[in-house]
C-alpha positions in Angstrom: -8.4 6.9 21.0 -12.1 6.0 19.4 -10.8 8.7 16.8 -7.8 6.2 15.6 -10.0 3.3 15.9 -12.5 4.8 13.3 -10.5 5.9 10.8 -8.1 2.3 10.6 -12.4 1.0 11.0 -13.2 3.2 7.4 -9.6 2.6 5.8 -9.8 -0.9 5.7 -14.1 -0.8 4.6 -12.5 1.8 1.7 -10.0 -0.1 0.3 -11.8 -3.2 0.3 -14.4 -1.7 -1.5 -12.1 -0.2 -3.8 -10.1 -2.9 -5.0 -13.6 -4.8 -5.4 -12.9 -7.1 -2.7 -16.3 -7.9 -2.3 -16.3 -9.9 -6.0 -15.7 -13.9 -5.5 -15.3 -16.4 -8.1 -18.3 -17.8 -10.2 -21.5 -19.5 -9.0 -20.1 -22.9 -10.2 -16.5 -22.4 -8.3 -18.3 -21.9 -4.9 -18.1 -23.7 -2.2 -21.6 -24.2 -0.9 -21.0 -24.4 2.9 -19.3 -20.4 2.5 -22.9 -19.8 1.8 -22.8 -17.6 5.2 -19.8 -15.7 4.1 -21.4 -13.5 1.0 -24.5 -11.3 0.2 -25.7 -13.7 -2.7 -24.8 -13.1 -6.4 -24.4 -10.1 -9.1 -24.0 -11.8 -12.6 -22.9 -15.2 -11.3 -20.1 -14.0 -9.5 -20.3 -14.4 -5.3 -20.8 -11.4 -3.4 -19.1 -11.4 0.1 -20.0 -9.6 2.9 -17.2 -6.9 3.8 -18.1 -7.1 7.4 -16.5 -10.5 7.7 -13.3 -10.0 5.5 -13.2 -7.3 7.7 -13.1 -8.1 10.7 -10.9 -11.1 10.3 -8.5 -9.1 8.5 -8.5 -7.5 11.8 -8.0 -10.5 13.9 -5.2 -12.2 11.1 -3.0 -9.0 11.6 -3.3 -8.4 15.2 -2.2 -12.3 15.1 0.9 -11.5 12.8 1.9 -8.9 14.5 1.8 -10.7 18.0 4.3 -13.5 16.7 6.3 -10.6 15.2 6.6 -9.0 18.1 7.5 -11.5 20.2 10.5 -12.5 17.8 9.1 -16.0 16.6 9.0 -17.0 12.3 6.4 -16.4 10.9 6.1 -18.1 6.8 4.6 -16.6 4.1 3.5 -18.5 1.6 2.7 -17.4 -2.3 2.6 -13.6 -1.8 1.9 -12.1 -5.1 4.5 -9.8 -7.1 2.6 -6.8 -8.3 4.6 -6.8 -11.6 7.1 -9.0 -13.6 10.2 -9.0 -11.3 9.2 -7.5 -8.7 9.9 -8.8 -5.3 8.4 -6.3 -2.7 7.2 -8.9 -0.7 10.1 -10.8 -0.6 12.0 -7.4 0.0 9.1 -6.5 3.7 9.9 -10.3 4.8 13.7 -10.8 4.4 14.2 -7.4 6.1 12.0 -8.1 9.0 13.9 -12.0 9.4 10.6 -14.0 8.3 10.7 -16.0 5.2 8.6 -16.1 2.0 7.9 -18.6 -0.4 5.9 -18.9 -4.0 3.8 -21.6 -4.4 5.8 -23.1 -6.9 8.9 -23.4 -5.1 7.4 -25.5 -2.0 8.4 -29.0 -1.5 5.4 -31.3 -0.5 6.4 -32.8 3.2 8.7 -30.2 3.8 7.6 -29.7 7.3 7.5 -33.1 7.6 10.9 -34.0 6.3 12.4 -30.6 7.5 15.5 -32.4 9.1 16.2 -34.7 5.9 16.1 -31.4 3.6 18.3 -29.2 5.6 21.0 -32.1 5.7 20.6 -33.0 2.2 20.8 -28.9 1.0 24.1 -28.1 3.4 25.7 -31.4 1.7 24.9 -29.9 -1.5 26.3 -26.7 -0.4 29.9 -28.4 0.2 30.0 -29.6 -3.4 29.3 -26.3 -4.6 26.3 -28.6 -6.3 22.7 -26.5 -5.5 21.3 -25.9 -8.8 17.8 -27.2 -7.6 14.8 -24.0 -7.6 12.7 -25.0 -4.6 15.8 -25.9 -2.5 17.8 -22.8 -3.2 14.3 -21.0 -2.0 13.8 -23.0 1.3 17.6 -23.4 2.3 16.5 -19.8 4.1 14.2 -21.6 5.5 16.5 -21.6 9.0 13.8 -23.5 11.5 10.2 -24.5 11.5 8.1 -21.6 11.6 5.5 -20.9 14.7 3.2 -19.0 12.2 2.5 -19.9 8.8 0.6 -17.1 6.6 -1.3 -18.7 2.8 -2.5 -16.0 -0.5 -5.3 -16.4 -1.9 -6.0 -20.1 -1.7 -8.7 -21.2 -4.4 -9.2 -24.9 -3.4 -7.8 -27.0 -0.4 -4.4 -27.8 -1.9 -1.4 -30.0 -0.3 0.4 -27.3 1.2 -3.0 -26.2 3.7 -3.1 -30.2 5.2 0.3 -30.2 5.3 0.5 -27.1 7.5 -3.4 -28.5 9.3 -1.3 -31.8 9.9 1.9 -30.3 11.3 -0.3 -28.2 14.2 1.4 -25.2 12.9 -1.4 -22.1 13.2 -1.9 -21.1 9.6 -4.0 -17.9 8.7 -4.9 -18.4 4.8 -6.2 -15.5 2.2 -9.3 -17.2 0.5 -11.5 -17.1 -2.1 -15.2 -19.0 -2.5 -14.0 -22.7 -3.7 -12.4 -23.5 -0.4 -13.4 -25.3 2.6 -13.4 -23.0 6.0 -14.7 -26.0 8.3 -11.2 -26.6 9.6 -9.5 -23.3 9.2 -9.5 -21.4 12.8 -8.0 -18.0 11.1 -9.1 -17.1 7.5 -10.0 -14.4 5.8 -12.5 -14.9 2.9 -12.3 -12.2 -0.1 -11.5 -11.4 -4.0 -7.8 -11.1 -3.8 -6.9 -11.3 -7.0 -7.4 -7.8 -7.8 -4.2 -5.2 -8.3 -5.4 -2.7 -6.0 -6.0 -5.6 -3.2 -2.5 -6.9 -3.4 -1.3 -3.3 -2.8 -3.7 -2.8 0.0 -2.7 -6.2 1.8 1.5 -5.0 1.4 0.6 -2.0 2.8 -1.3 -3.6 5.8 1.5 -6.2 6.9 4.3 -3.8 6.3 2.1 -1.3 8.4 2.3 -4.0 11.1 6.3 -6.1 10.1 7.8 -2.4 10.5 6.5 -1.2 13.6 9.1 -1.8 17.0 9.6 -5.1 18.7 11.2 -6.6 21.2 15.3 -7.2 20.6 17.0 -10.8 20.7 19.2 -10.4 23.8 
């Protein structure tokens, strides 16, 4: 058991270092209350303390796995493509019975007006007049999610505020310009690098493809 834990510990550390996830945004973009999460600055870029990043990743993965294991619905927002036209994350979340919405397709106040939006989409479907890209994306969300995971927040957006106001558990991959004070579950690091995107995908696929309870 100890050997497995050491291997997982080294795997996360190694990949965070290899993908340069310790590099944050420029000093001018740095949110001053995040100083406890960084080691300092190098060439005007913030340097994250990877000990905190690693610990938050491990805690957040455990939360995601528990929700998944007990057949709770998870909505993933803004998880990136690896290349143009790549839908790797879409396929992963669809195959594991969860939802994924791109930032550009998010409808403001969607959670607050969920019932009204669902009624509207049903009417448009019956009339075969559903041309709105955002509505086409969210129509697959059949219920209010039990957990929401947001990727690479670089500022406090309306999406985060809406989620918090609806009291839905939130996990956010964030950068150094974000205000963390009102977030219970956050992962602070530089997640814009392509290698980091691949690594996060590997971690999520590892836990979401594990066996879980089947609905009876």
